[in-house]
Each structure stands twice: as structure tokens, then as C-alpha cells.
PARO-135581 format. One record per residue (C-alpha): x, y, z. Coordinates in pm, whole numbers, plus 50000, padded with zeros to 5 digits. Example, Ala and Ser with C-alpha at 12.3 -4.5 7.8 and 13.67 -1.06 7.14 Angstrom:
residues 2
512304955050780 513674989450714 
***
This chain:
residues 359
207782066503653 209452034303562 208702039903193 210402074003210 213412059703385 213652032003133 213472056902852 216162079103016 218512049703064 217872038302702 218802074202577 221872073602802 223222039802676 222422050202315 224422081402370 227342061802515 227312035602258 227072061801983 229882082202136 232242052102160 231412041901798 232082075701658 235342079701871 236382045201745 235782052701380 237752085401422 240502067401589 240802041201309 240572068801024 243262090101196 245572060801252 245282051600883 245402084800719 246352113700953 250082123100939 252322114701243 253562146701414 257292149501450 257782151801826 261202168401828 264282159902015 262952128902170 262212114201844 265492124701686 267502107901953 265332078101953 266072073101584 270042076201658 269692050701929 267962026701671 270572032401395 273762041801578 273652028301945 275931998301848 278562024001765 278702035602131 279792019202447 278722044202702 275142059002664 273422083702904 269662083502935 267692109203143 266002143403174 267412179403112 269862173403387 271602145403172 270922166202849 272772197402995 275312182103239 277022154803041 279532163002773 280302129902610 283532142102442 284962152802779 283932118402943 285532099202657 288682121502642 289482118203006 289152081003056 291402050603004 288362027802908 288212036302542 284752050302581 282762064702301 279942081702468 276562094902358 274182117802550 270602106502488 269222129302757 265932147102682 264392174302875 261262163303059 261862126703006 259092106303175 259012069203257 257122057202953 259632076002735 262682062302922 261122027402905 260882032302521 264502042202507 265432010902709 263431989002471 265102005202171 268561998802302 267721962502365 267491958501989 271191966001943 272551950702262 275361925402245 276221903402551 279731899502418 280161937102401 278231952202702 277711988902702 277422010803012 273842024903017 273912052803278 270302063303348 268562090203576 265332089303763 262652099403514 260292127503582 256502125703652 254022140803412 253872178103414 250882191703609 249832214103318 246922207703079 248902218902767 251612193902852 248932165802877 247582175602531 250872183602340 252082161302050 254882146102247 252622134102531 249912120802292 252662102302089 253322081802415 249692079602520 248192043802485 246612017302684 249951999502726 251562031702851 248682041303082 249782015103336 253452028603312 252272063803378 250272054803683 253122034803815 255262065803770 252932087803965 252112063004241 255752054404305 256592089504380 257482097504755 254952126104755 251772132504957 248812112904824 246932144804726 249722153304485 249712119304328 246032120004280 246392153604115 249132140703875 246782110603812 244162134103687 246592147903430 247272112503319 243562106403272 243192139303076 245852129602830 244332094202786 240772108702729 242152134502486 243912106602299 240752086002289 238752113902132 241592120401891 241002157901887 244642166701842 245452144501563 242102152201382 242742189101408 246302185601302 245062165900992 242282191200895 244492222400971 247742209400853 248902242400697 248472259601039 250512232001223 253322232900949 253712269901006 254222265301373 256932238001354 260162250301485 263382233501596 263472227001964 267172216101979 270342236201970 273412224801781 274762192201939 277762170201944 277152134502048 273782145702186 275172173602407 273922208302321 275772241902301 274852256002640 275252291302523 272962286902209 269722287402385 270622316602602 271342337402293 268372323802085 265542316802335 264262347002541 262582325502806 265862305702872 267792339202873 265332353603127 265672322303356 269442325403358 269082362203424 266832356003725 269162331003871 272192355103830 270312380104046 269842354704338 272992335004295 274872352404569 272162345704824 271912310304701 275542305404753 275512318005110 272222301505222 272252268505044 275682260004896 277872269805194 275442254805445 275512221805276 279332219405265 279542223405642 280292192105847 277162174506003 274782183905721 273742149005632 270052147605702 267772124405490 264082116705468 262252084905566 263632058705337 260442037305332 258792064805131 261162057504839 260662019504836 258152019904547 260502043604339 263402022304393 261321993104247 260782012703922 264452020503894 265401984403981 263041972003708 264561994503454 268121983003551 267051945403542 265881949703176 269091967303077 271101937703231 268871911003082 269641926402737 273341923102794 274361958602892 275521972203223 272951996603407 274182024703638 271822048103816 273202084303817 271922109304078 272772145303958 273672173504185 270722197704263 271522214604591 267832223804658 267032186504670 270012173304840 268132157005128 265942138704880 268902128304658 270732113704962 267532095205063 267282080104733 270822068204732 270222052705067 266962036304959 268492021204653 271342007904863 268841991105095 266281979304862 268191973404534 271821966604651 272691950804313 272141984304139 275332004204089 275012040804182 276892071104046 276312095104323 277332131704210 274742148804435 277322150704714 279312182804811 281892161704997 282662142204672 282302170604423 283062202804611 283882220804291 280152219304195 279022237504516 279882270704367 277352294004206 279772300603914 279282266303760 275442267303760 273062279003477 270152278103728 269372260404047 268952227703856 271362226703575 275052232403537 276462257703290 279122249603038 281882251303294 280162230103546 279262204303275 282912201303185 283932195903547 281182168803619 281992151803287 285572149203366 285172139303718 282822110003651 285092094303386 287242074603647 284152061603838 282572049903521 285722032203422 285732013703750 282271999303675 283851980603381 286331961803608 290111961903636 290861961403266 288501989403200 288011981002821 284601989402681 285601987602326 
***
């Protein structure tokens, strides 16, 4: 019996050692010879931050809400602060990607000419296997980023079962990366991959997209907008009008947000240490108004040194609590982006002090 057990263990360890050795060899070979996949908009904007960030004094970092809600030309046009703004927002931006952008900006920071860096709370990883395996996720999958991804997941003010589930997707992306399945297949089947490469970005000015382009050219986006149009009247009555009434000011338990505030405070601290001025922006999203207000309160309590630009407040931005300025329940349309961009100009100017000169 003991001989059989010893033999089984020997086979198991031999398999593990062989597996690790083969995976390691494949990893080294693909790193040396396999082509690097272009990962779309996030890579394009990163390159702009590397080469042109010093030309801007107001830079917006964040998710699709930043990407679709902030028109840099309008922000710059409607301010007395001599802003030259750039929208570095990327749909689906996660913590490790935002962290990479912050590190990139550090290279061009100048303590004598501080820039305003307006950043939003990043997203957790998508709970989808294809998202865990795609080129963009894999490009940011590494041992160094593994800790960042788990910090992102475990700082969320969500039930523990949800955080465990999201942690599973983090583990999946890490395992897939260790096996190098994606890069190996892309290398060996390069013609197939080349034929599938498409542009994922509409025409842009200073990083801001044409908000009508994707509706006209992407059937999935057009359908999403069409579905919103069908329920917009009900949404206006049940959500927007309710939230504008006096007394609607409920928030959640602030303590649940303490870890999340720690993540945001750390990002702001690194932006400050580089010589720039960090500002946390909280975008309007009526369906998550309670959570947005809670985040603002939690930041005020646990990181009072972090400036907040709170736009998710119907009392401050009543023009945005109107269905006619929304693309869907999460993003503004072109009209809404114009309103928001115009209205945040003055508050942004005030963060620079009385003289308001960012040039």
C-alpha cells in the first residue's frame, strides 16, 4: 500500500514539475518571439499620455462615464483658467489599468507646473470568462498586477459572495496567462487574428468621441439606445422625478466604503507626490445615487484631504435629471455631456486657487 502511495505521489510531482517546466518554456518563448497584441483604445491613449501629456494641464482619467461624459473642448472653452484638457477615459477601466495611467503621467509631471488630474472610481473585473481571457485583460495580467486586482475586488462595498466570485475571474485570467494559451494561439494563427482586428474607437477630439458615431455604426450600441428610449418616460417618472424631491437624501453604511476610499486615497497620494493635483469625480448615475452619495460621505470622513467633484447630485445639477440628456441609464448623450462639461469648468478652476492659472 505504501509503495503504491509513494509511486502515485512520485507521478503527481513529476507531472507538476513537467507542467511547470513546459509552461515556463512556453512563457519565455512567447515573450521573446510572439507578437504583442494591440489592445485598442487603452493602448492608444496610453501612448498619448506618454508623448503628449505635458501639453495638457487638465487630464481626465476614468471609465466609459469619463469617456462619454466629458468634452474637453467645452471644459476648456468655458473657463478662465487657461485649461487645455484631454479626455483619457477608457470604457471598462479597472484599477490596474488606472494605476498604469497614473504611473505613465508621473513620467511627465512637473512640480513647477502642476496639472489637474481628475480621476473616477475604477471598475472591478467583468464577471465574464471571455473578458478574463481577452487581449486587454491578458496584457495587464502579471504577478505584480495580481495583488492590485485582488485589492480592487476586496475593497468593493459588496457582499462577500460577490467578491469571492469576482476573485475567481481574477484567478482565471492569471491561470490563462500562466499557460500562455492566448498568446501562443495568436502567434500560431496570426492570419486569423489579423483578419479579426477592427477599430474599437470612434472619431475623437482630445480623447472625446463622437457620441453619434457608435449609434450609427455599431448595431449593439444602437439597440441599447433604442431600448433606453422605450423605457425613458417611466425612468423619468419613477427615478428622476423622485430623486429631485425634497427629503430624498438616503445613504448606505459609510463603513462599508472604508477600504474603497483607501484605494482612491492611495491613487490621489501618488498623483500628488508626482507634483500634480488629484481630484476625484463622481459622475451622475441616477440608479446608483444612494451609493454615490455614500462614497462622497465616506471620502469626506476617511480621506478629507482628497478633493471631490460631486456631479451625482440632482440639487446641484438639476439639468441632468432629465431623460432627454441621457444616452442610457449610465451615460449622458451629446447634449448631456455638453451641459456637464460646461458646468464643471468653474469648480475645476476653483481647485487651482484664486488666480486660476494652470498654464
